[in-house]
TORSEVO-286133 format. One line per 8 residues: number of its first residue (from 1); their letters; for each residue x, y, z of N, C-alpha, C, O. Coordinates in nm, 3 decimals. Example, Ala and Ser with C-alpha at 12.3 -4.5 7.8 and 13.67 -1.06 7.14 Angstrom:
! residues 2
1> AS> 1.319:-0.569:0.780:1.230:-0.450:0.780:1.320:-0.330:0.780:1.424:-0.332:0.846 ~ 1.285:-0.225:0.708:1.367:-0.106:0.714:1.290:0.003:0.787:1.341:0.114:0.804
This chain:
! residues 77
1> XXXXXXXX> 0.111:-0.094:-0.030:-0.040:-0.014:0.016:0.103:0.135:-0.004:0.211:0.154:0.051 ~ 0.016:0.215:-0.120:0.135:0.388:-0.129:0.059:0.426:-0.005:-0.040:0.366:0.037 ~ 0.118:0.533:0.051:0.095:0.675:0.147:-0.042:0.693:0.133:-0.116:0.677:0.230 ~ -0.082:0.722:0.027:-0.210:0.801:-0.029:-0.304:0.681:0.039:-0.362:0.716:0.141 ~ -0.328:0.536:-0.009:-0.394:0.432:0.070:-0.391:0.426:0.223:-0.497:0.404:0.281 ~ -0.322:0.436:0.266:-0.302:0.399:0.406:-0.373:0.565:0.444:-0.478:0.562:0.509 ~ -0.335:0.657:0.417:-0.397:0.778:0.436:-0.601:0.785:0.405:-0.695:0.834:0.467 ~ -0.589:0.727:0.313:-0.777:0.709:0.269:-0.842:0.578:0.389:-0.955:0.564:0.435
9> XXXXXXXX> -0.720:0.500:0.410:-0.861:0.402:0.522:-0.794:0.395:0.623:-0.809:0.302:0.702 ~ -0.673:0.527:0.649:-0.674:0.566:0.809:-0.797:0.587:0.872:-0.835:0.519:0.967 ~ -0.907:0.742:0.787:-0.924:0.856:0.748:-1.074:0.739:0.758:-1.153:0.795:0.834 ~ -1.133:0.608:0.712:-1.236:0.524:0.684:-1.209:0.460:0.857:-1.294:0.468:0.945 ~ -1.081:0.403:0.874:-1.094:0.378:1.054:-1.214:0.486:1.105:-1.336:0.499:1.110 ~ -1.047:0.577:1.150:-1.093:0.709:1.204:-1.292:0.710:1.205:-1.367:0.670:1.294 ~ -1.333:0.785:1.045:-1.495:0.764:1.051:-1.575:0.703:1.143:-1.650:0.745:1.231 ~ -1.528:0.542:1.085:-1.651:0.431:1.162:-1.629:0.435:1.324:-1.725:0.416:1.399
17> XXXXXXXX> -1.459:0.468:1.391:-1.450:0.463:1.553:-1.514:0.571:1.592:-1.518:0.576:1.715 ~ -1.589:0.697:1.520:-1.607:0.817:1.587:-1.767:0.774:1.572:-1.837:0.808:1.667 ~ -1.842:0.692:1.447:-1.939:0.655:1.466:-1.945:0.578:1.581:-1.945:0.654:1.678 ~ -1.951:0.434:1.621:-1.922:0.360:1.686:-1.897:0.470:1.866:-1.968:0.498:1.962 ~ -1.825:0.483:1.843:-1.834:0.600:1.992:-2.001:0.699:2.020:-2.061:0.713:2.127 ~ -2.041:0.758:1.872:-2.112:0.828:1.932:-2.277:0.685:1.974:-2.363:0.713:2.057 ~ -2.277:0.565:1.903:-2.344:0.500:1.922:-2.346:0.422:2.049:-2.447:0.370:2.097 ~ -2.220:0.418:2.103:-2.222:0.392:2.233:-2.286:0.522:2.339:-2.348:0.487:2.439
25> XXXXXXXX> -2.275:0.605:2.323:-2.367:0.729:2.411:-2.488:0.735:2.362:-2.572:0.744:2.450 ~ -2.522:0.733:2.273:-2.684:0.731:2.263:-2.762:0.638:2.318:-2.884:0.638:2.333 ~ -2.641:0.519:2.361:-2.732:0.407:2.373:-2.711:0.335:2.532:-2.748:0.223:2.570 ~ -2.627:0.457:2.619:-2.577:0.443:2.742:-2.770:0.424:2.760:-2.777:0.301:2.760 ~ -2.886:0.463:2.772:-2.991:0.436:2.846:-3.036:0.291:2.875:-3.067:0.231:2.977 ~ -3.029:0.266:2.772:-3.086:0.115:2.709:-2.981:0.029:2.830:-3.024:-0.016:2.936 ~ -2.872:0.024:2.794:-2.733:-0.027:2.956:-2.848:-0.029:3.048:-2.924:-0.123:3.070 ~ -2.849:0.093:3.101:-2.877:0.102:3.283:-2.986:-0.004:3.282:-3.067:-0.057:3.207
33> XXXXXXXX> -2.926:-0.005:3.452:-3.039:-0.137:3.486:-3.189:-0.076:3.524:-3.233:0.037:3.545 ~ -3.258:-0.244:3.522:-3.421:-0.173:3.466:-3.492:-0.214:3.638:-3.503:-0.322:3.696 ~ -3.532:-0.058:3.684:-3.572:-0.093:3.777:-3.708:-0.180:3.789:-3.795:-0.183:3.701 ~ -3.715:-0.275:3.955:-3.819:-0.367:3.973:-3.902:-0.348:3.987:-3.960:-0.457:3.994 ~ -3.987:-0.250:4.001:-4.064:-0.169:4.072:-4.211:-0.216:4.061:-4.266:-0.108:4.041 ~ -4.281:-0.281:4.062:-4.388:-0.355:4.011:-4.512:-0.296:4.073:-4.624:-0.336:4.042 ~ -4.485:-0.178:4.180:-4.653:-0.119:4.139:-4.652:-0.002:4.019:-4.742:0.074:3.982 ~ -4.477:-0.022:3.960:-4.533:0.108:3.786:-4.491:0.057:3.665:-4.484:0.112:3.555
41> XXXXXXXX> -4.459:-0.070:3.704:-4.400:-0.181:3.580:-4.476:-0.307:3.573:-4.453:-0.355:3.683 ~ -4.538:-0.374:3.523:-4.561:-0.477:3.474:-4.458:-0.626:3.452:-4.364:-0.617:3.373 ~ -4.481:-0.763:3.529:-4.438:-0.839:3.548:-4.364:-0.850:3.338:-4.242:-0.853:3.323 ~ -4.422:-0.853:3.260:-4.410:-0.841:3.118:-4.323:-0.741:3.101:-4.204:-0.771:3.091 ~ -4.361:-0.607:3.094:-4.325:-0.497:3.055:-4.181:-0.531:3.086:-4.103:-0.539:2.991 ~ -4.116:-0.561:3.266:-3.988:-0.577:3.311:-3.926:-0.652:3.221:-3.838:-0.615:3.144 ~ -3.978:-0.768:3.232:-3.919:-0.901:3.135:-3.851:-0.769:2.960:-3.737:-0.772:2.913 ~ -3.964:-0.681:2.915:-3.919:-0.685:2.786:-3.817:-0.583:2.785:-3.746:-0.560:2.687
49> XXXXXXXX> -3.806:-0.495:2.941:-3.698:-0.423:2.961:-3.579:-0.480:2.952:-3.515:-0.465:2.848 ~ -3.529:-0.554:3.055:-3.466:-0.651:3.062:-3.385:-0.750:2.930:-3.269:-0.791:2.924 ~ -3.486:-0.764:2.845:-3.405:-0.849:2.698:-3.382:-0.695:2.643:-3.292:-0.691:2.559 ~ -3.429:-0.597:2.664:-3.342:-0.461:2.526:-3.283:-0.397:2.677:-3.256:-0.278:2.664 ~ -3.262:-0.442:2.790:-3.082:-0.409:2.876:-3.021:-0.494:2.791:-2.948:-0.430:2.716 ~ -3.016:-0.644:2.764:-2.928:-0.770:2.701:-2.861:-0.730:2.621:-2.743:-0.696:2.617 ~ -2.963:-0.734:2.535:-2.947:-0.659:2.412:-2.826:-0.538:2.373:-2.729:-0.531:2.298 ~ -2.905:-0.439:2.490:-2.818:-0.354:2.443:-2.674:-0.362:2.496:-2.576:-0.305:2.448
57> XXXXXXXX> -2.675:-0.434:2.591:-2.567:-0.476:2.688:-2.443:-0.522:2.580:-2.324:-0.491:2.571 ~ -2.571:-0.647:2.474:-2.459:-0.739:2.427:-2.387:-0.686:2.318:-2.275:-0.731:2.293 ~ -2.470:-0.539:2.204:-2.443:-0.463:2.121:-2.278:-0.392:2.157:-2.166:-0.428:2.120 ~ -2.316:-0.296:2.230:-2.152:-0.241:2.380:-2.074:-0.334:2.345:-1.986:-0.312:2.261 ~ -2.087:-0.430:2.388:-1.962:-0.538:2.415:-1.896:-0.544:2.222:-1.789:-0.494:2.186 ~ -1.980:-0.604:2.145:-1.951:-0.593:2.032:-1.899:-0.467:1.990:-1.789:-0.484:1.938 ~ -1.938:-0.331:1.992:-1.882:-0.199:1.915:-1.750:-0.237:2.021:-1.647:-0.290:1.978 ~ -1.769:-0.199:2.180:-1.618:-0.219:2.267:-1.505:-0.302:2.167:-1.393:-0.251:2.154
65> XXXXXXXX> -1.541:-0.452:2.084:-1.465:-0.472:1.982:-1.401:-0.441:1.873:-1.279:-0.421:1.865 ~ -1.459:-0.437:1.808:-1.518:-0.345:1.719:-1.367:-0.214:1.707:-1.291:-0.227:1.611 ~ -1.350:-0.136:1.779:-1.355:0.009:1.850:-1.161:-0.042:1.894:-1.069:0.037:1.869 ~ -1.132:-0.196:1.967:-1.045:-0.258:1.984:-0.947:-0.227:1.825:-0.857:-0.144:1.807 ~ -0.986:-0.291:1.762:-0.930:-0.392:1.637:-0.908:-0.200:1.589:-0.795:-0.155:1.612 ~ -0.996:-0.119:1.539:-0.977:-0.007:1.483:-0.863:0.061:1.553:-0.774:0.117:1.489 ~ -0.865:0.055:1.717:-0.704:0.095:1.747:-0.581:0.050:1.656:-0.491:0.103:1.592 ~ -0.629:-0.076:1.688:-0.481:-0.151:1.633:-0.511:-0.186:1.498:-0.499:-0.293:1.438
73> XXXXX> -0.529:-0.137:1.483:-0.537:-0.111:1.298:-0.421:0.003:1.261:-0.303:-0.002:1.226 ~ -0.553:0.147:1.296:-0.446:0.294:1.362:-0.312:0.262:1.419:-0.226:0.347:1.392 ~ -0.284:0.192:1.469:-0.179:0.190:1.580:-0.045:0.142:1.477:0.058:0.209:1.465 ~ -0.073:0.003:1.403:-0.060:-0.024:1.299:0.045:0.044:1.197:0.159:0.042:1.151 ~ -0.118:0.122:1.198:-0.043:0.174:1.029:0.024:0.323:1.068:0.083:0.389:0.982
C-alpha cells in the first residue's frame, strides 16, 4: 500500500470509530439497570425491558471489540 491508500483507509477507520463512539453514547440509557418496581411496571414490561437491556449490553460489547480492532489497525498504520 502506498501512503495515499494508508491515509484513505486511516480516514475510513477514524470515521467508523467516531460512529461507534456516538452509538455507545446514545445507547447508554438502554444499558442502564432495569427498575424492579412492580407498582409502576408490570411483569411482562419488566421482562421486555430486561431483554432490551441485555441486547443493548451485547451490542456495546461488540462495538467495544470493534473499537479495539480499529485502534490496533490505526496503531499498525
